[in-house]
C-alpha positions in Angstrom: -89.0 186.6 105.4 -87.1 184.2 107.7 -83.5 183.8 106.8 -82.0 180.3 106.7 -79.3 181.3 109.1 -82.0 182.1 111.6 -83.5 178.6 111.3 -80.4 176.4 111.2 -77.2 176.1 113.2 -74.2 174.1 112.0 -73.3 171.2 114.2 -70.3 170.1 112.1 -69.0 170.5 108.6 -66.4 168.6 106.5 -68.7 165.9 105.2 -68.5 164.4 101.7 -72.0 162.8 101.8 -73.7 162.0 105.1 -76.4 159.3 105.5 -78.0 157.1 108.1 -78.1 159.6 111.0 -79.1 158.1 114.3 -79.3 159.5 117.8 -77.6 156.9 120.1 -76.0 157.0 123.5 -76.3 160.8 123.7 -74.6 161.5 120.4 -75.4 161.8 116.7 -74.1 158.9 114.7 -73.9 158.9 110.9 -72.2 157.4 107.8 -70.2 159.2 105.2 -70.3 157.4 101.9 -67.1 158.6 100.4 -65.0 158.9 103.5 -66.0 155.3 104.1 -66.5 155.9 107.8 -69.1 155.9 110.5 -68.8 158.9 112.9 -70.3 160.0 116.1 -70.7 163.7 117.0 -71.1 165.2 120.5 -73.4 168.1 121.2 -70.4 170.5 121.1 -69.6 169.4 117.5 -66.7 167.1 118.4 -66.5 164.3 115.8 -65.0 160.9 116.5 -64.5 158.1 114.0 -66.3 154.9 115.1 -65.1 152.6 112.4 -63.8 152.7 108.8 -64.9 150.1 106.3 -63.8 149.1 102.7 -67.0 150.2 101.2 -69.6 153.0 101.3 -71.5 152.8 104.7 -75.1 153.7 104.7 -77.9 152.7 107.1 -77.1 152.0 110.8 -78.7 150.1 113.6 -77.9 148.1 116.7 -78.3 144.6 117.8 -79.7 143.9 121.3 -76.2 143.3 122.6 -75.0 146.7 121.4 -73.2 145.5 118.2 -73.5 148.1 115.4 -75.0 147.0 112.1 -73.8 148.9 108.9 -75.2 148.6 105.4 -72.2 148.2 103.0 -73.7 149.6 99.8 -71.7 148.4 96.8 -70.6 145.0 98.2 -74.3 144.4 99.3 -73.6 143.3 102.8 -74.8 144.0 106.2 -71.8 144.3 108.4 -71.5 143.9 112.2 -69.1 145.8 114.4 -68.6 144.7 118.0 -66.4 147.7 118.9 -63.2 146.0 117.7 -63.8 143.8 114.7 -66.0 144.2 111.5 -67.6 141.0 110.3 -70.2 140.2 107.7 -73.6 139.7 109.3 -75.4 138.9 106.1 -74.9 138.7 102.3 -77.6 140.7 100.5 -76.5 140.3 96.9 -78.8 137.4 96.0 -81.8 139.7 96.6 -80.3 143.1 95.7 -79.4 143.7 92.0 -78.0 147.2 92.8 -76.6 149.2 95.7 -78.1 148.6 99.1 -79.0 151.6 101.2 -80.8 152.4 104.4 -82.1 150.2 107.2 -84.1 150.2 110.4 -83.4 147.6 113.1 -86.0 146.5 115.6 -85.5 145.8 119.3 -84.9 142.1 118.6 -82.3 142.7 116.0 -84.4 142.2 112.8 -83.1 144.6 110.1 -85.3 145.9 107.3 -82.9 146.9 104.5 -83.7 148.7 101.3 -81.9 148.8 98.0 -82.0 150.9 94.8 -83.2 148.3 92.4 -81.2 149.7 89.5 -77.9 151.6 88.9 -78.9 155.1 89.7 -75.4 156.6 89.2 -75.1 155.0 85.7 -78.4 156.5 84.7 -80.1 153.1 84.2 -83.8 152.9 83.8 -85.9 152.6 86.9 -86.6 149.1 88.2 -88.7 148.3 91.3 -86.8 147.2 94.3 -87.6 145.4 97.6 -87.3 145.6 101.3 -85.2 142.8 102.7 -85.6 141.3 106.1 -82.3 140.2 107.8 -83.0 138.1 110.9 -80.8 138.2 114.0 -79.0 135.0 112.8 -78.2 136.7 109.4 -80.8 134.8 107.3 -82.1 137.0 104.5 -85.5 137.1 102.8 -87.7 139.5 100.8 -90.2 141.2 103.2 -91.9 143.4 100.5 -91.4 143.7 96.8 -92.5 146.2 94.0 -91.1 149.2 95.9 -90.2 152.4 94.2 -86.7 152.9 95.7 -87.4 152.2 99.4 -85.3 154.9 101.2 -85.7 155.8 104.9 -87.9 153.7 107.2 -89.3 154.0 110.7 -90.9 151.6 113.2 -93.7 153.0 115.4 -93.2 153.0 119.2 -95.5 150.0 119.6 -93.3 148.0 117.3 -96.2 146.9 115.1 -95.9 149.1 112.1 -93.1 149.7 109.5 -93.4 152.9 107.4 -91.2 153.1 104.4 -90.4 156.1 102.2 -90.4 155.7 98.4 -88.0 158.1 96.8 -89.4 157.4 93.4 -93.0 157.2 94.6 -93.3 160.4 96.4 -95.0 158.7 99.3 -94.8 156.6 102.4 -96.0 153.0 102.5 -97.0 151.3 105.8 -97.0 147.6 106.7 -98.1 145.6 109.8 -95.2 143.8 111.5 -96.1 140.3 112.5 -94.8 138.4 115.5 -92.3 136.7 113.2 -91.2 140.1 111.8 -92.9 139.5 108.5 -94.8 142.4 106.8 -98.4 142.4 105.7 -101.4 144.7 105.1 -99.6 147.1 102.7 -101.2 150.5 102.4 -100.3 154.1 101.5 -99.6 156.0 104.6 -99.1 159.4 103.0 -98.6 160.8 99.5 -96.4 163.9 99.1 -96.4 164.6 95.4 -93.3 166.3 93.9 -91.0 165.1 96.7 -88.4 162.4 96.9 -88.5 161.1 100.5 -85.1 160.2 101.8 -83.8 159.7 105.4 -86.5 160.3 107.9 -87.5 160.4 111.6 -90.8 159.8 113.5 -92.0 162.1 116.2 -94.2 161.6 119.3 -97.2 163.3 117.6 -97.1 160.8 114.7 -95.5 163.0 112.2 -92.6 162.0 110.0 -89.8 164.5 109.2 -88.0 163.6 106.0 -85.3 165.1 103.8 -86.6 165.8 100.4 -83.8 164.7 98.0 -85.5 166.8 95.2 -86.2 170.0 97.0 -83.5 171.2 99.4 -85.9 171.0 102.3 -87.0 169.0 105.2 -90.7 168.2 105.4 -93.0 167.0 108.1 -96.0 165.0 107.0 -98.7 163.2 109.0 -100.7 160.1 108.1 -103.1 160.9 105.2 -100.6 163.3 103.5 -101.1 166.6 105.3 -97.8 168.5 105.2 -97.4 170.5 108.4 -94.0 172.0 107.9 -91.4 172.7 105.2 -88.0 174.0 106.2 -85.7 175.0 103.4 -82.0 174.0 103.6 -79.1 175.9 102.1 -77.9 172.7 100.3 -79.7 169.6 99.2 -80.5 167.4 102.1 -80.6 163.6 102.0 -81.3 162.5 105.6 -82.5 163.8 108.9 -83.1 162.6 112.4 -84.5 163.8 115.7 -82.3 163.7 118.8 -80.7 165.9 121.4 -81.2 165.7 125.2 -85.0 166.0 124.9 -85.4 164.5 121.4 -86.5 167.8 119.9 -83.4 168.7 117.9 -83.8 168.0 114.2 -80.5 167.2 112.5 -80.4 167.6 108.7 -77.5 166.1 106.7 -76.7 168.3 103.6 -74.4 168.0 100.6 -73.9 169.6 97.3 -75.2 166.4 95.6 -75.0 162.6 95.9 -72.9 161.6 92.9 -69.3 160.8 93.7 -68.1 162.9 90.8 -69.6 165.9 92.5 -68.9 165.4 96.2 -66.4 162.7 96.9 -63.4 164.3 98.6 -65.1 167.7 98.6 -65.8 168.0 102.4 -68.4 170.5 101.4 -71.3 168.8 103.3 -72.6 169.8 106.7 -75.0 168.8 109.5 -77.5 171.5 110.5 -79.7 171.5 113.6 -82.9 173.3 114.6 -85.4 172.8 117.4 -88.9 171.5 116.7 -92.1 171.0 118.7 -92.4 167.2 119.1 -89.7 164.8 120.3 -88.4 161.7 118.6 -90.4 158.5 118.8 -90.0 154.9 117.6 -87.0 153.6 115.7 -84.5 154.4 114.4 
């Protein structure tokens, strides 16, 4: 039997709850909900604070000019950080009744942002949510509705397809991306029953690695639903991303749980790495 310590190597510890990992400019970037910071981590594990905000940061992406976009969860905003100043890029509250969450940003600066749809922490009943489109000028609209907790999205290398994980649907939904960034031709890309897809990353062979928020594992699935790999993690995992010098390092962000009562201030979370066969592709 393969031991977990033979599969995974710790890159850095001391997280409360890591989310939104991205490989950018040769380093791993991620948000920590309860430390209210965005960090970047070098290959040797050196961690640097990028910016601290007055909210829980989640999904990350970049505008064409290099400005960082940050989803501010509870205030339902998309923030913009130019390296010196944080401003509000878009107000999302009109379209998001509960916390906002992950995002993927295309090469033109269009951001697709998901939200919970209901108050998960309070134990409210499930309510369908939507994927919001935030255009480069900050205008907001609903790009897709009736989503079962959209959580973790990728854009294919050609830029013509958005694939969205549904944490409460146990599947991935694909959309065609129009020239105006609108979404159409909704279809199921893959069903993975019994899982809760969370943060994810696309590889060059067309597979999606995702953190299973229900199963303490990262899973690789291909279109049609075939699961090619399952890698157990020593803690629950809520997001993953491919990166490294050749794009083949899978980073898994782990924590003891997601509720603030359990992990806020705990610094018990970690980022683990392992090498995989296929390199990163597409966005984020």
